[in-house]
N, C-alpha and C positions, 0 to 999 in steps of 0.2 A: 247156388246161394241158399242158405238156410232160411226157413220161414222166420219172420220177425217174432220176437217174444212179446209178451204183454206190454212191457214198458215201451218198446220200440213202436208198437202199434198205437199206443196212446200218444206218444210224441208226434207220430204222423198225423193222427186225427186232430190233435191240438193245433199243429202247424197249418193244416188244411183249414180249420175253422177260423184261425186268426187271419189267414190270407183272405178268405171269402168275406169275413166281417169287414175287412179293410176295403175290399172291392165294392161291397154293398153300401158302405157309408156314403152319405150324400156329400160329405166334405172329404172325400178320399184324397189322401196325400199320395201322389203317384210314386214318389221315391220310397216312402214307407211301404207301399204295396209291393213294389219291386223287390225290396229286401225280404218281405214276408213270403213272396213267391219263391225266392231262392231258398229260404229256410224250408218251405213246403217241399220243394223238389229234392232237397238234401235229406229230409227226414223220411221220405217215402220212396219206395221203389218206383222206377219209371212206369211200370205197368199199373201201379196203384194211382199215380198221378193222372195217367191217361184215363183210367176208369172213373176217377172222381170228377175230372173235367167233363167227360162225356155225360155222366150222370147228372151233374149240375145243369148242363145245357138242356138235357132232356126234361128235367123237372121244371125248369123255367119255361120251356116250350109248352109242357103239359098244363102249367098254371095259366098261361096266356090263352090256350085253347079252351080250357074249362071256363074261364072268365068271359069268353066271347071276344077277347081283344083281337084274336086272329080266327079265321074260319078254318074249319077242317078241310084239308085238300080234297078229300073224297067227296064232301058235300059240294065243293066248288065245281068239281068235274061233273057231278050229277046235274047241277044247275045249268051248266053250260050245254049239256046234251039235250036238256028239255027246252032250251030257249030257241 
């Protein structure tokens, strides 16, 4: 498979952003989001979809960690050893 050209990459990124905007919306319409997910998957290669999904999960985790919403697992283990 050939590498995507600029227009194909832009279509992929736009489909990704549209899908994630739908998911993030407080009043997310589940059917609309499902359709946007399908467009996202059709617009991007499978490996790109997997990469973007993993990256999004990581960035959400990182934001929670930095905000203190969750504790760093390393710190939790260290606290358990000293208790």
